[in-house]
C-alpha positions in Angstrom: 99.5 81.3 15.2 101.8 83.5 17.2 102.4 82.8 20.9 101.5 85.4 23.4 104.3 87.5 24.7 105.3 86.5 28.3 106.1 89.3 30.6 106.8 89.7 34.5 105.9 92.3 37.0 107.2 95.8 36.6 109.4 97.3 39.3 106.6 99.6 40.4 104.2 96.6 40.8 106.9 94.8 42.9 107.4 97.8 45.1 103.7 98.2 45.7 103.3 94.5 46.5 106.2 94.6 49.0 104.8 97.7 50.7 101.4 96.1 51.1 103.1 92.9 52.5 105.2 94.9 54.9 102.1 96.8 56.1 100.3 93.5 56.8 103.3 92.0 58.5 103.7 95.1 60.7 100.0 94.8 61.7 100.4 91.1 62.6 103.6 91.9 64.6 101.8 94.7 66.5 98.9 92.5 67.4 101.3 89.7 68.6 103.3 92.2 70.6 100.2 93.7 72.3 98.9 90.2 73.1 102.2 89.2 74.6 102.4 92.4 76.7 98.8 91.9 77.8 99.7 88.3 78.9 102.7 89.6 80.8 100.7 92.2 82.6 98.0 89.7 83.5 100.6 87.3 84.8 102.2 90.0 86.9 98.8 91.0 88.4 98.0 87.3 89.0 101.3 86.9 90.9 100.6 90.1 92.9 97.1 88.7 93.8 98.6 85.4 94.8 101.2 87.0 97.0 98.6 89.3 98.6 96.3 86.4 99.3 99.0 84.2 100.7 100.4 86.9 103.0 96.9 88.0 104.3 95.9 84.3 104.8 98.9 83.5 106.9 98.8 86.7 108.9 95.0 86.3 109.4 95.4 82.7 110.7 98.2 83.7 113.1 96.4 86.8 114.5 93.1 84.9 115.0 94.9 82.3 117.0 96.7 84.8 119.3 96.3 83.9 122.9 95.0 80.4 122.2 95.7 77.6 124.8 94.4 74.1 124.6 92.9 73.6 128.1 90.5 76.5 129.1 89.6 74.6 132.3 93.1 73.9 133.6 94.9 76.8 132.2 94.7 80.6 132.1 96.3 83.2 129.8 98.3 84.6 132.7 99.7 81.1 133.6 100.6 80.2 130.1 101.9 83.5 128.6 104.4 85.0 130.9 105.9 88.4 130.6 109.2 88.5 128.7 111.0 89.7 125.6 111.7 88.4 122.1 114.8 89.4 120.2 114.5 89.4 116.4 117.2 90.7 114.0 118.6 92.9 116.7 115.2 94.3 117.8 113.8 93.5 121.2 110.0 93.3 121.5 108.5 93.0 125.0 105.5 91.1 126.3 105.1 93.5 129.2 102.5 91.6 131.2 101.5 88.1 131.9 98.7 87.0 129.6 99.8 89.2 126.8 99.8 87.4 123.4 100.4 90.2 120.9 103.3 92.7 120.8 104.7 94.9 118.2 107.1 97.8 117.4 108.2 100.1 114.7 110.5 98.3 112.3 114.1 99.2 112.8 115.5 97.9 109.5 112.7 98.6 107.0 109.5 100.5 106.5 106.4 99.8 108.7 105.9 97.7 111.8 106.9 94.4 113.3 104.3 92.1 114.8 104.8 89.3 117.3 102.0 86.8 118.1 102.1 83.8 120.5 99.8 80.9 121.2 100.1 77.5 122.7 99.5 74.1 121.1 98.6 70.8 122.8 100.9 68.7 120.6 98.2 66.4 119.4 97.5 68.2 116.1 93.9 68.5 117.0 94.2 72.2 117.6 94.4 72.9 113.9 96.8 75.7 114.7 99.3 76.8 112.1 102.3 79.1 112.5 103.2 82.1 110.2 104.9 79.8 107.7 101.7 77.8 107.2 103.0 74.7 109.1 100.8 72.8 111.6 102.3 72.3 115.0 102.2 68.8 116.6 104.6 69.7 119.4 103.2 71.0 122.7 104.4 74.4 123.8 104.3 78.1 123.2 104.7 79.2 119.6 106.1 82.7 119.0 105.5 84.1 115.5 107.5 87.2 114.5 106.6 89.0 111.3 108.5 91.9 109.8 110.0 93.3 106.5 113.6 93.4 105.5 115.5 96.0 103.6 114.8 94.1 100.3 111.0 94.4 100.6 110.6 90.8 101.7 107.9 89.8 104.2 109.6 87.5 106.7 108.4 85.1 109.4 110.4 83.6 112.2 109.0 80.9 114.5 110.5 80.6 118.0 113.5 82.6 117.0 114.4 80.4 114.1 116.0 81.7 110.9 113.4 83.9 109.1 111.4 82.4 106.3 110.5 84.6 103.3 106.8 84.5 102.7 106.4 87.0 99.8 108.5 89.6 98.1 107.7 93.1 96.8 106.2 94.4 100.1 107.4 97.9 100.7 105.5 98.6 103.9 103.5 96.9 106.7 101.3 99.2 108.8 99.3 97.9 111.8 96.6 99.6 113.8 95.4 97.9 116.9 91.7 97.8 117.8 91.3 98.3 121.5 88.6 98.0 124.1 89.3 101.0 126.4 85.9 101.3 128.1 85.9 99.0 131.1 82.1 99.5 131.6 81.4 97.6 128.4 81.0 93.9 129.1 81.7 92.7 125.6 85.0 92.7 123.8 84.0 95.6 121.6 86.6 97.8 119.8 86.1 101.5 120.5 89.3 102.9 119.0 92.2 102.0 116.7 95.7 103.0 117.7 98.9 102.8 115.5 101.9 100.9 116.8 103.9 104.0 117.8 101.1 105.1 120.1 100.5 101.8 121.9 101.1 102.0 125.7 102.2 99.1 128.0 98.6 98.6 129.2 97.1 98.6 125.7 98.6 95.3 124.5 96.3 93.3 126.8 93.2 95.1 125.4 93.8 94.3 121.7 90.6 92.9 120.1 91.5 93.2 116.4 94.2 94.4 114.0 93.8 96.6 110.9 96.7 95.4 108.8 97.8 97.2 105.6 100.4 95.6 103.3 101.9 97.9 100.6 103.1 96.0 97.5 105.0 97.3 94.5 102.8 97.8 91.5 104.0 95.6 88.7 102.2 97.8 86.2 103.9 101.0 87.4 104.9 103.2 84.5 101.7 102.5 82.5 99.2 105.4 82.3 97.2 105.8 85.5 99.2 103.3 87.5 100.7 104.3 90.8 104.0 103.0 92.2 102.4 100.9 94.9 99.1 99.2 95.8 97.7 98.9 99.3 95.8 95.8 100.6 94.0 96.2 104.0 92.3 93.7 106.1 90.7 93.9 109.6 91.5 90.7 111.6 89.7 89.8 114.8 91.5 88.1 117.7 89.1 85.1 118.0 90.3 84.0 121.4 90.2 86.3 124.4 89.2 83.7 127.0 91.3 80.6 126.0 88.7 79.1 123.7 89.3 78.9 120.0 86.4 79.7 117.8 
């Protein structure tokens, strides 16, 4: 009985098999690449959301505490918060009147505005007051928080004139509008107008009831279809204490 003739694949068959294999491998590589890019985009968006949440939380806590002092019976805003000036990175920001706890100016080194907020702590830690770096103060005294941007798009915080601490990066602008009570006939602290920093007069700072704060971040997905270069986050923050009692 004769054995069957053994034969291999022809060149054409090999080329077809290789082409099919390359096609399948290319598909797998494309899927993996898309998955990796999607993961990177999601990570960038998550980081942006974390930065935005951190910045707004710290700013919100500081603004809400503006003008706080620990003893509303033995103290007054005028007695605790004296008129004066704060110098920060070569920029002088004035507290024009006694009792003023919020001040601000147009940033001289980067886009947007600079904000200064002060409050007083008892030193016992029972106030639950934190500064703009997120630290709780257990030392009695006036705490001055200065927030601004630098030329490298970093949001900075300085406490009592200390070396600035970087809170988050990628912030290209910080715009602040101040909610004012301008009608003296209204008995409640009701906002009736919002004024940008550049239009604030010396008498307006004592009438600030809230802030409308907008932080502009770099968009990590810029360049993709439909994505702009920046993303704005806006929050309205009420000044919780206008009579020396924290709420």
